[in-house]
N, C-alpha and C positions, 0 to 999 in steps of 0.2 A: 404501934411502932409507927414513930415518923423518920422519915428519909428525907434532907435536901439536898439536891444536888448543887455543886458550885457553878456560878453563872461562869457562861460560854466566856467571856472576855473580861479585861480589867475593868471596864463599866460596871459599876456599882449600882447603877441604875437598871441593869437589865430586867426587863419583863420577865416575871416569875407566873405560873400558871399551875392550879391544882390538876393531877393526870387523873384524878377520879376513882382511884382504888389506894386505899390503905388511907393514910393520910400525908400524901404524897405532893411535894411540889419539885417543880423545874423550869429550869432558864430557858428564855427562847435561845435558840442555838445550840442546846443540848441534842444529842442525837443518840437515842436509847435503843436498846436491842433487849426482844423478848425471845428466848428459845422455850417452844412449850412441846407439848404432846397434846391431840385430841382437840376437838372444837370447845371442850369446857374451859379448859386452860386457854386456848385463846382467846375465847369471847371474856373470860372475867378480867382481861386486861382491856382488850380492845374495845368490849362494849362502852365499859365506865368513861373510859377516854374520850371515844367520840360521844359518848352520850353528856358527859361533862362539858365539852366543848359547845353544844348545839346548846344548852342550857343557859351557858354564858352568852351566847351570841358568836361566839369564835368563827373564823372561818376555817372550815374543815375540808381535808383531804385525805381519801383513800385508797390507795394502787392497790390492784387485785384481781383475780382472776372474776368474771362473773358470777360465779355459782358462790364464792364466799362473800361478793358484795350483797347478794340477795340472803345470804345468811344473816349478814349484819343489818340489813333491813329489818328481817324478821326481829332479831333479837332489840333493836331499837322501837319496834313497834309494840312490843312487848314489855318495854319499859317505859312506855305512856310516849315516844316522840312521836311527833308529826313527821315522820319522814319523806313524805310526799311534798309536803310543803317546804322543808328544808332543800329537798333536791331542786324543786322548782324555783325557788330566791337562789339560787346557786350558794347559799349556804355549805350544802353539804357537795362534795364532788367525788362521784365514785368513777375511777377511771382505770381501766385495763394495763394501762403503762403502755412504753413505745418502745419498740423494736431496738435501738442502740443507747448505749448510756448517754452520748450526746444528745439526742433527740429525749431522753430523760432530762437531760439538763433544761434544755428549751421550756419544757413542760412546766419543771418546777419554778422557773425564773418567771414565767408566764404567769401562772396560779397565785405566785407572790405578788406580783405586779398589780393584778388585778383586784386582791386583797387589800393592798395599800392603796389603792386607788377609790376604793369605797369604803374608806376609813377601819377597816380592821387593823390592828397594831401588828398582827404577824397571823401565820398559818400553824394550825396544829395538823401536820401531815401523818400517815400513818402509811404502811406500807406490808404486804404480806410475802414472803421472798416466793411464795409457792405460783406467784403470777409468774415467774419466768418461765416455769414449767409449760404453761399453755399459750405461750406468744411466742412472736418470734425472736424476741432475744435470748440470747443462750445464758446459761449459770453464770459463765465468766464474764458476759458484760454485763449480767446484773451485779457480780460481785466488785466487778470495775466501777459501777454506777455508786454504790456503797462507800467505797472509799473516796471517788469523786465528792458524793454529797461531802462525807466526813469533811475533806479539802476546803468545800465553800460553806459548811455550816456557820463558822462566827460572822460570815459576812452577809447571810442570809436570815431573814426575818421569819426562822420556820423552828417549830418544836418538831422534832420526829421521833415517832416508834416504830419501829421495824421489827417485824415476826418472823420466824423462822421455825416450820415444823421440823422437829429432830426425828420423824418418822419418815421423813420426806427424802430429806437431804444427808449425802454422805459425810462421815466425819471429817473429812480435808475442806468439804465446801462450808460445814458450819464453823469450824477452828478460820477460816477466812473471812466469814460473816463476823465472828468473834471480833476479829483483829479490827475491823473497821468501825467499830462503837466505842466511844468512850466511858459511856455507861451501859448497865446492864439491871435487868429487873430479877430481882431475886425476892421471891415469894410476893411479899406486899410492900416491899421498899425499892429504890434504887441504889444500886453502889457504883464505885468507879469500878470501870473493869483492868485489871492487871496486864490482860492479853492484848490491852489495845496497842495499835503500830501506828506510826506517824503516817497519815496517808500518802505521802509522797512516796514511802519506802513500799506502801501496800501495793501501792500503783505500780511500781517498776518490778515489785515480784510477780503481778499477776500480766505485766506485758506480754507474756509468751503462753499465758492460759488462752485455749481455743474454745 
């Protein structure tokens, strides 16, 4: 089954790219959530998403705890990807995340600027929400970052896949994460998210979150 996500703006020339699973394409500017349980579900989507980007020559960035980054490296090696070369060249950036949502914005803008300066048309961004549990950033700040990313997504030359482990986060956190993403992975397709909330509204709702 094929799912084509709508372009992120009125610009019909928006860059599209395969996500690597199913026969799905998405547009630069799309902000996609994937809720999963366990490593198999995580890497059934994340692995092909990053591997396809590396094979295409895309600039790829993955935000996660170091142990998940190592698991991704192992998955990519098993898939025949020269991970060490990709990291050494800067094509693949594995980053543990920053301590605040503002610092995350600076990081994203730096990675985007460096990608565009080196001739890449966009950044294939991915993040595993669990990084917030192993870093200085709070879960509330992580959610505000997701809402902030959603607010900026139409201006950035980035395609984002954000993953959340349903066995780790509370239902309340999962709902807030759901509200910050216009699109969701369902099986092997990507569909519009009916629970999506305007980022300005969500940021306001999260302003009192500690």
